[in-house]
DOKOLDREN-856371 format. One record per residue (C-alpha): residue number from 1; residue in one letter; x, y, z. Coordinates in Angstrom, 3 decimals. Layout:
<nodes>
NUM:a:X:Y:Z $
...
</nodes>
This chain:
<nodes>
1:m:120.515:130.455:88.388 $
2:n:117.015:129.646:87.128 $
3:h:114.859:126.865:88.557 $
4:g:115.521:124.461:85.687 $
5:t:119.267:124.777:86.117 $
6:e:118.965:124.243:89.887 $
7:v:117.002:121.052:89.335 $
8:l:119.564:119.742:86.844 $
9:l:122.398:120.576:89.234 $
10:g:120.624:118.723:92.037 $
11:l:120.086:115.686:89.844 $
12:f:123.762:115.771:88.860 $
13:v:124.918:115.944:92.498 $
14:v:122.649:113.086:93.612 $
15:f:123.527:110.821:90.696 $
16:v:127.292:111.387:90.897 $
17:g:127.201:111.038:94.695 $
18:a:125.381:107.726:94.334 $
19:q:127.955:106.423:91.843 $
20:i:130.893:107.459:94.035 $
21:g:129.269:105.933:97.116 $
22:a:128.496:102.706:95.273 $
23:e:132.042:102.483:93.904 $
24:i:133.601:102.962:97.358 $
25:a:131.245:100.415:98.921 $
26:q:131.997:97.817:96.277 $
27:r:135.750:98.359:96.663 $
28:l:135.210:97.642:100.376 $
29:r:133.330:94.485:99.343 $
30:l:130.014:95.900:100.494 $
31:p:126.809:95.984:98.421 $
32:a:126.458:99.135:96.300 $
33:v:123.244:100.060:98.109 $
34:v:125.218:100.729:101.321 $
35:g:127.333:103.351:99.565 $
36:e:124.280:104.964:97.964 $
37:i:122.484:105.307:101.306 $
38:a:125.673:106.648:102.932 $
39:a:126.002:109.176:100.096 $
40:g:122.483:110.375:100.886 $
41:c:123.357:110.857:104.562 $
42:i:126.429:112.906:103.611 $
43:l:124.780:115.012:100.903 $
44:g:121.564:115.588:102.852 $
45:p:120.601:118.449:105.200 $
46:s:122.317:116.877:108.236 $
47:l:125.863:117.254:106.861 $
48:v:126.809:118.897:103.561 $
49:g:123.324:120.150:102.751 $
50:w:123.697:119.859:98.987 $
51:v:120.501:117.839:98.651 $
52:t:117.145:119.064:99.921 $
53:i:114.427:116.423:100.015 $
54:a:111.724:117.911:97.835 $
55:e:110.445:117.591:94.299 $
56:p:111.718:116.221:91.967 $
57:f:113.803:113.946:94.202 $
58:e:110.810:112.451:96.033 $
59:s:109.122:111.559:92.755 $
60:l:112.319:110.134:91.249 $
61:a:112.903:108.075:94.395 $
62:e:109.417:106.573:94.182 $
63:i:109.799:105.839:90.462 $
64:g:113.186:104.281:91.188 $
65:a:111.673:101.905:93.744 $
66:v:108.852:101.021:91.328 $
67:f:111.212:100.238:88.431 $
68:l:113.549:98.293:90.698 $
69:l:110.766:95.975:91.831 $
70:f:109.503:95.650:88.265 $
71:s:112.944:94.461:87.137 $
72:v:113.053:92.033:90.071 $
73:g:109.622:90.724:89.103 $
74:l:110.974:90.050:85.610 $
75:e:113.366:87.556:87.166 $
76:t:110.662:85.880:89.275 $
77:r:108.558:83.203:87.615 $
78:l:105.195:82.146:89.020 $
79:e:106.204:78.502:88.891 $
80:d:109.258:79.279:91.021 $
81:l:107.156:81.049:93.663 $
82:k:104.667:78.182:93.769 $
83:k:107.460:75.883:94.853 $
84:v:108.059:77.989:97.974 $
85:g:104.524:79.331:98.508 $
86:r:103.859:77.639:101.851 $
87:v:107.205:78.659:103.328 $
88:s:106.808:82.240:102.037 $
89:a:103.387:82.540:103.674 $
90:l:104.723:81.344:107.024 $
91:v:107.751:83.655:106.773 $
92:g:105.482:86.612:106.018 $
93:v:103.123:85.917:108.941 $
94:l:105.753:85.196:111.610 $
95:g:107.837:88.067:110.257 $
96:v:104.985:90.398:111.207 $
97:i:103.886:88.914:114.547 $
98:l:107.212:88.730:116.401 $
99:p:108.576:92.186:115.421 $
100:f:105.216:93.743:116.336 $
101:v:105.237:92.088:119.770 $
102:l:108.823:93.193:120.454 $
103:g:108.153:96.746:119.257 $
104:a:104.976:97.055:121.327 $
105:a:106.734:95.705:124.430 $
106:w:109.561:98.235:124.098 $
107:a:107.128:101.107:123.536 $
108:r:105.005:100.178:126.571 $
109:l:108.106:99.910:128.771 $
110:s:109.155:103.342:127.460 $
111:g:105.908:104.902:128.702 $
112:f:103.758:104.998:125.575 $
113:s:100.032:104.379:125.907 $
114:t:98.681:101.161:124.412 $
115:a:97.359:102.895:121.290 $
116:k:100.599:104.808:120.677 $
117:a:102.696:101.722:121.448 $
118:a:100.799:99.882:118.715 $
119:f:101.687:102.644:116.247 $
120:v:105.360:102.459:117.235 $
121:a:105.265:98.681:116.814 $
122:a:103.843:99.049:113.310 $
123:a:107.156:100.611:112.241 $
124:f:108.909:97.353:113.237 $
125:v:106.784:95.191:110.967 $
126:a:107.064:95.690:107.215 $
127:t:110.131:94.712:105.189 $
128:s:111.628:96.944:102.500 $
129:a:111.575:94.658:99.506 $
130:g:113.439:97.260:97.448 $
131:i:116.660:97.170:99.442 $
132:t:116.855:93.388:99.786 $
133:a:115.937:92.952:96.119 $
134:r:118.835:95.218:95.097 $
135:v:121.326:93.137:97.086 $
136:l:119.988:89.885:95.659 $
137:q:120.064:91.334:92.159 $
138:d:123.613:92.694:92.523 $
139:m:124.850:89.271:93.661 $
140:g:122.999:87.392:90.907 $
141:a:121.099:85.461:93.578 $
142:l:117.508:86.061:92.481 $
143:q:117.145:82.462:91.279 $
144:r:118.035:80.968:94.661 $
145:t:115.256:79.327:96.669 $
146:e:115.873:81.714:99.575 $
147:s:115.431:84.717:97.281 $
148:r:112.089:83.467:96.013 $
149:v:110.963:82.870:99.592 $
150:i:111.987:86.407:100.586 $
151:l:110.229:88.054:97.634 $
152:g:107.093:85.977:98.097 $
153:a:107.057:86.711:101.830 $
154:a:107.506:90.437:101.134 $
155:v:104.183:90.518:99.267 $
156:i:102.384:88.818:102.167 $
157:d:104.305:90.986:104.635 $
158:d:103.117:94.171:102.907 $
159:i:99.455:93.108:102.938 $
160:l:99.585:92.291:106.653 $
161:a:101.539:95.471:107.436 $
162:m:98.984:97.698:105.694 $
163:l:96.142:95.955:107.514 $
164:l:97.964:96.422:110.798 $
165:l:98.613:100.073:110.012 $
166:g:94.892:100.519:109.434 $
167:v:94.195:99.065:112.894 $
168:v:96.674:101.232:114.772 $
169:t:95.628:104.370:112.865 $
170:a:92.015:103.764:113.885 $
171:l:93.108:103.319:117.497 $
172:q:94.739:106.778:117.571 $
173:g:91.408:108.528:117.101 $
174:g:89.786:106.537:119.846 $
175:e:87.242:105.279:117.361 $
176:g:88.141:101.637:117.834 $
177:v:88.597:99.180:115.044 $
178:n:85.933:98.724:112.402 $
179:l:86.363:95.020:111.689 $
180:l:84.099:95.134:108.654 $
181:n:86.189:97.849:106.977 $
182:l:89.427:96.097:107.856 $
183:m:88.189:92.813:106.425 $
184:l:87.167:94.667:103.263 $
185:v:90.680:96.133:102.919 $
186:l:92.243:92.715:103.463 $
187:l:89.981:91.037:100.901 $
188:q:90.706:93.784:98.358 $
189:a:94.445:93.342:98.831 $
190:i:94.316:89.553:98.566 $
191:g:92.012:89.780:95.564 $
192:f:94.374:92.206:93.799 $
193:v:97.426:89.997:94.309 $
194:a:95.542:86.829:93.344 $
195:l:94.097:88.473:90.218 $
196:i:97.489:89.547:88.912 $
197:v:99.327:86.378:89.899 $
198:l:96.729:83.918:88.640 $
199:v:95.025:85.790:85.798 $
200:g:97.541:88.469:84.781 $
201:t:100.391:86.016:84.243 $
202:t:98.165:83.807:82.066 $
203:v:97.006:86.760:79.968 $
204:m:100.581:87.971:79.437 $
205:r:101.757:84.483:78.513 $
206:r:99.082:84.168:75.858 $
207:s:99.680:87.732:74.639 $
208:s:103.372:87.185:73.853 $
209:p:102.809:87.174:70.064 $
210:l:101.156:90.598:70.294 $
211:l:104.358:92.055:71.771 $
212:e:106.454:90.902:68.848 $
213:v:106.303:94.060:66.762 $
214:p:109.318:94.161:64.410 $
215:v:108.605:97.770:63.396 $
216:n:109.454:99.017:66.877 $
217:p:111.765:96.754:68.921 $
218:l:111.026:98.804:72.050 $
219:s:107.285:98.117:71.982 $
220:p:107.466:95.195:74.454 $
221:l:109.349:97.448:76.897 $
222:t:107.024:100.439:76.592 $
223:i:103.912:98.294:76.895 $
224:s:105.354:96.476:79.912 $
225:l:106.322:99.754:81.610 $
226:a:102.807:101.079:81.053 $
227:i:101.436:97.972:82.770 $
228:c:103.986:98.434:85.564 $
229:l:102.933:102.026:86.253 $
230:g:99.246:101.131:85.988 $
231:l:99.488:98.319:88.536 $
232:a:101.613:100.505:90.830 $
233:v:98.825:103.092:90.826 $
234:a:96.193:100.396:91.372 $
235:a:98.135:99.010:94.352 $
236:s:98.361:102.495:95.882 $
237:y:94.604:103.004:95.543 $
238:l:94.055:99.733:97.420 $
239:g:96.280:100.865:100.282 $
240:l:99.252:98.690:99.305 $
241:a:102.728:99.933:98.492 $
242:a:103.133:100.892:94.831 $
243:i:106.192:98.633:94.612 $
244:i:103.984:95.575:95.156 $
245:g:102.004:96.416:92.017 $
246:a:105.276:96.929:90.131 $
247:f:106.633:93.597:91.324 $
248:l:103.449:91.812:90.235 $
249:a:103.663:93.551:86.830 $
250:g:107.202:92.251:86.445 $
251:m:106.037:88.746:87.336 $
252:a:103.343:88.957:84.665 $
253:a:105.842:90.221:82.064 $
254:a:108.209:87.380:83.013 $
255:e:105.721:84.954:81.457 $
256:t:106.222:86.424:77.968 $
257:r:108.726:85.197:75.377 $
258:q:110.386:88.642:75.515 $
259:r:111.400:88.177:79.154 $
260:h:115.175:88.136:78.651 $
261:t:115.070:91.076:76.235 $
262:l:113.065:93.077:78.752 $
263:e:115.587:92.252:81.487 $
264:k:118.475:93.619:79.394 $
265:q:116.549:96.757:78.418 $
266:m:115.621:97.436:82.060 $
267:h:119.258:97.366:83.191 $
268:s:119.962:100.751:81.580 $
269:i:116.802:102.293:83.049 $
270:t:117.440:101.033:86.581 $
271:a:121.082:102.152:86.426 $
272:l:119.840:105.712:85.898 $
273:i:116.790:105.961:88.144 $
274:v:117.178:103.485:91.043 $
275:p:120.117:105.268:92.775 $
276:f:117.831:108.239:93.478 $
277:f:115.673:106.050:95.708 $
278:f:118.586:105.015:97.920 $
279:v:120.220:108.457:98.094 $
280:v:116.925:110.085:99.091 $
281:t:116.405:107.364:101.720 $
282:g:119.762:108.252:103.281 $
283:a:119.218:112.014:103.033 $
284:k:116.061:111.834:105.156 $
285:v:117.871:111.092:108.414 $
286:n:118.426:114.024:110.796 $
287:l:121.695:113.358:112.584 $
288:s:121.497:116.357:114.933 $
289:v:119.122:114.695:117.410 $
290:f:121.691:112.041:118.226 $
291:g:123.916:114.279:120.349 $
292:s:122.761:112.515:123.512 $
293:l:124.155:109.170:124.661 $
294:s:120.719:108.172:125.948 $
295:v:119.183:108.690:122.496 $
296:i:121.979:106.700:120.881 $
297:g:121.480:103.928:123.433 $
298:t:117.750:103.875:122.721 $
299:l:118.427:103.723:118.997 $
300:l:120.727:100.732:119.465 $
301:i:118.125:98.896:121.566 $
302:v:115.375:99.578:119.031 $
303:t:117.590:98.502:116.133 $
304:v:118.605:95.271:117.852 $
305:l:114.963:94.459:118.588 $
306:a:114.037:95.177:114.971 $
307:i:116.789:92.886:113.678 $
308:v:116.143:90.100:116.180 $
309:g:112.399:90.173:115.499 $
310:k:112.870:89.468:111.797 $
311:l:115.771:87.053:112.229 $
312:l:113.909:84.893:114.730 $
313:g:110.406:85.187:113.267 $
314:c:111.292:84.769:109.587 $
315:g:114.218:82.461:110.283 $
316:a:112.085:80.077:112.357 $
317:a:109.486:79.953:109.583 $
318:a:112.184:79.130:107.019 $
319:l:113.803:76.308:109.024 $
320:p:112.369:73.646:106.668 $
321:l:114.901:74.961:104.120 $
322:g:117.797:74.273:106.492 $
323:r:119.571:76.432:109.079 $
324:k:121.830:78.273:106.645 $
325:s:118.958:79.091:104.313 $
326:a:116.803:80.135:107.280 $
327:l:119.488:82.598:108.351 $
328:i:119.662:84.037:104.818 $
329:v:115.868:84.443:104.702 $
330:g:115.789:86.034:108.157 $
331:m:118.522:88.529:107.271 $
332:g:116.880:89.273:103.924 $
333:m:113.707:90.348:105.716 $
334:v:115.515:92.700:108.147 $
335:p:115.638:96.030:106.178 $
336:r:112.767:98.407:106.984 $
337:g:113.848:101.135:104.549 $
338:e:111.121:103.270:103.043 $
339:v:108.342:101.270:104.731 $
340:g:109.489:102.123:108.245 $
341:i:110.019:105.725:107.154 $
342:i:106.449:105.947:105.828 $
343:v:105.059:104.674:109.135 $
344:a:107.240:107.139:111.051 $
345:s:105.978:110.009:108.881 $
346:l:102.366:109.001:109.489 $
347:g:103.066:108.838:113.220 $
348:w:104.583:112.312:113.139 $
349:q:101.626:113.726:111.225 $
350:a:99.205:112.115:113.680 $
351:g:101.028:113.625:116.646 $
352:v:101.896:110.180:118.017 $
353:f:105.679:110.623:117.924 $
354:t:107.879:113.249:119.503 $
355:e:110.759:114.592:117.410 $
356:t:113.159:112.225:119.172 $
357:t:110.966:109.132:118.701 $
358:y:110.442:110.081:115.075 $
359:a:114.207:110.414:114.517 $
360:i:114.872:107.091:116.273 $
361:i:112.406:105.199:114.099 $
362:i:113.751:106.857:110.946 $
363:a:117.319:105.990:111.974 $
364:m:116.297:102.421:112.885 $
365:s:114.787:102.008:109.434 $
366:l:117.996:103.272:107.852 $
367:l:120.326:101.297:110.124 $
368:t:118.547:98.036:109.394 $
369:s:118.809:98.957:105.723 $
370:v:122.562:99.562:106.041 $
371:v:123.418:96.652:108.358 $
372:a:121.431:93.960:106.561 $
373:p:122.863:94.251:102.989 $
374:p:126.525:93.499:103.854 $
375:a:125.451:90.757:106.267 $
376:l:123.190:89.231:103.611 $
377:g:125.931:89.584:101.019 $
378:a:128.421:87.818:103.285 $
379:l:125.996:84.973:103.957 $
380:l:125.306:84.483:100.253 $
381:a:129.001:84.660:99.356 $
382:r:129.914:82.113:102.040 $
383:e:127.137:79.803:100.878 $
384:a:128.300:80.091:97.252 $
385:a:131.896:79.335:98.228 $
386:q:130.967:76.070:99.946 $
</nodes>
């Protein structure tokens, strides 16, 4: 079998596995994302071994996350976010502080040095906007106030998380924290978001007539996707997650008159590419290290702390919306997903984590990503039924 055929076979296995997993999950009244992540765990190296995490799966997973957040941005209007801006900011800030404190406390009690404990705590901080966005999108809940708060807070959350990661990375080398450099990173990130939100949306709104090209009905889509990829790259260069740039691109495109057409055209693209992101996320967990009861117990403690940190921190910040809405916001901010996995990988590369600690943080990121979607779905369904 030549390399091209092997790649096609791998893509077939991942895509079909994702569809089967999603179908089973939905029949069990769980969000499709739960089944897709579970399919990754089964197909990955830990069990069946049919999927090896390498190219092209890594690239497809990243593109899937980018396109997912772009499609979510298309359903998020600037005017809607302005209505919840203050609450989103508070949710983002408290959703970073409390999880970091809880993670650092656990790490110190577990024997980590202060610098290494800070790195462990960084994995507790950032929210995976991709996973929560998928649940909200699947349930048709993106227009709810709570959803706009969650998505707005995720942008702020990511900026603060990247700044925090810069601090703890500097601490590992014993070089201390260069406040000037950190302030520069923070200002760049804020400037990027503000530029796209305030200027980019206005430019796209005024450019709507230019996208109306009757000769090629797909021109608005191709132009918008080019902007999406460009802003994703720009976000990465600034030290932010690429998905933040994609989300902002979607927000800008949402200001055009072609918004609803773009939404429909993106459905087919996301149906093909987004499942790769969730299957690859599930395939990354190594189940073999969890043969010890002590490791399993540690994982449960870490996962509970990670969930409680977001529920209490983000939920408290969202209390002005009411208790039920605060609970929805808190649960929506729980998944760590690819963000926690990225931090764990950096910790492994820096020699901060042992194999067991690395596996625990990876599993915590995945568990929060599996536990939160059905809980969030149940909360939204109960709220809609009342």
